[in-house]
C-alpha positions in Angstrom: 136.9 148.2 82.1 133.7 150.0 83.0 132.2 149.3 79.6 132.9 145.6 80.0 131.3 145.5 83.4 128.2 147.3 82.1 128.0 145.0 79.1 128.3 141.9 81.3 125.7 143.3 83.7 123.3 144.0 80.9 123.7 140.4 79.6 123.1 138.9 83.0 120.1 141.1 83.6 118.6 140.3 80.2 118.8 136.6 80.8 115.9 134.9 82.6 117.1 133.7 85.9 114.2 132.1 87.7 113.1 128.9 89.3 109.7 127.4 88.8 108.4 126.0 92.1 105.2 124.2 92.8 102.8 126.2 94.9 102.1 124.1 98.0 98.5 125.5 98.2 97.3 124.8 94.7 100.0 123.0 92.8 100.4 125.8 90.3 103.8 127.2 89.1 105.5 129.9 91.2 108.1 131.9 89.5 110.9 132.9 91.8 113.6 135.2 90.4 114.1 137.4 87.3 111.6 136.8 84.6 109.9 138.7 81.7 106.4 139.1 80.3 107.6 136.8 77.5 108.5 134.1 80.0 105.1 134.3 81.7 103.2 134.3 78.4 105.1 131.3 77.2 103.9 129.4 80.3 100.5 128.0 79.5 99.5 128.1 83.2 99.1 131.9 83.3 96.0 132.3 81.2 95.0 135.2 83.5 97.8 137.3 82.0 96.6 137.2 78.4 92.9 137.4 79.4 93.5 140.5 81.6 95.7 142.1 78.9 93.0 141.6 76.2 90.2 142.8 78.5 91.8 146.0 79.8 91.1 149.3 78.2 93.5 152.0 79.5 92.5 155.7 79.5 93.7 157.3 76.2 94.6 160.7 77.8 96.8 159.1 80.4 98.4 156.9 77.7 99.1 160.1 75.6 100.9 161.6 78.6 102.9 158.4 79.3 103.9 158.1 75.6 105.6 161.5 76.0 107.3 160.9 79.4 107.6 157.3 80.3 110.8 156.5 78.3 112.8 158.6 80.8 112.1 156.1 83.5 112.9 152.5 84.4 110.9 150.0 86.4 111.5 147.2 88.8 108.5 145.1 89.4 107.9 142.3 92.0 105.1 139.8 91.3 103.7 136.7 92.8 102.4 134.3 90.1 100.2 132.8 92.9 98.8 136.2 94.0 95.3 137.5 93.0 96.5 141.1 93.1 99.3 140.3 90.7 96.7 138.5 88.4 94.7 141.7 88.4 97.4 144.4 88.1 100.2 142.8 86.0 98.1 142.4 82.8 97.0 146.0 83.1 100.6 147.2 83.6 101.7 145.3 80.5 98.8 146.8 78.5 99.6 150.3 79.7 103.3 150.0 78.9 102.6 148.5 75.5 100.1 151.2 74.6 102.6 153.8 75.7 105.3 152.3 73.4 107.5 151.7 76.5 110.6 149.6 75.8 110.0 146.6 78.0 113.7 145.9 78.0 113.9 148.8 80.5 111.7 146.9 83.0 113.1 144.3 85.4 110.7 141.9 86.9 111.2 139.5 89.8 108.9 136.7 90.9 108.6 135.9 94.6 107.2 133.0 96.6 104.4 133.3 99.1 107.0 134.5 101.7 107.8 137.4 99.3 111.3 136.0 98.7 113.0 136.3 95.3 115.6 133.8 94.1 118.4 136.0 95.5 118.2 139.0 97.8 116.3 141.4 95.6 113.2 141.4 97.8 115.4 142.7 100.7 117.2 145.3 98.6 113.9 146.9 97.7 112.0 146.3 100.9 109.3 144.2 99.4 106.5 143.3 101.8 103.5 143.0 99.3 103.0 142.1 95.7 102.7 143.3 93.1 105.1 146.2 93.7 105.9 148.5 90.8 108.9 150.7 91.5 109.6 153.7 89.2 113.1 155.0 88.9 114.7 158.0 87.2 118.3 157.1 86.9 119.2 155.4 90.2 116.6 157.3 92.2 113.3 155.8 93.2 110.6 158.4 92.5 107.5 156.3 93.4 105.9 152.9 93.8 102.6 151.3 93.4 102.1 148.5 96.0 99.5 145.8 95.9 96.6 147.9 94.6 96.2 151.1 92.6 94.7 154.3 93.9 92.8 155.0 90.7 94.2 152.9 87.7 97.6 151.7 86.7 98.0 154.4 84.1 96.7 157.3 86.2 98.8 156.2 89.2 101.9 156.2 86.9 100.9 159.6 85.5 100.7 161.0 89.1 104.1 159.6 90.0 105.7 161.1 86.8 103.9 164.5 87.3 105.2 164.6 90.9 108.7 164.0 89.6 108.4 166.6 86.8 106.8 169.1 89.2 109.8 168.7 91.6 112.2 169.2 88.8 110.4 172.3 87.5 110.4 173.7 91.1 114.1 173.0 91.5 114.9 174.8 88.3 113.1 177.9 89.5 114.9 178.0 92.9 
């Protein structure tokens, strides 16, 4: 029974489940609900995604660290296709994850409207007040998040989140 439930849940999460609304401020598309990088790239409106991806050059040392450790984590990302901070950070996140050979199937992304509401209640479940929000999980435990802007860079902020987690685990092992 559990295997069937997990299988069905995986299928449901893998499917794109979003609405495309028209932004009342500029008439551009607003994705609301579960979507993927592939969905966004397929929409010709989001030229900022490809342009930002092509332009961004992540730090090679940080990428090397992420290549070794990132696969142990999952992500839930909240974006606003209307939001300038999302336009800046999301292409960088995609570039970093791609450079680190991260399996994008382990990332779940939700688009929200200008009120920060997703299609269902995901925004409430994760306490979303600003976008973009990148939440990093190890198993079912949230170990860190990047909200709206980075402290240094996407890759360095991710490295710092992972190092904090691995330092906690190392310290627990010695106690």
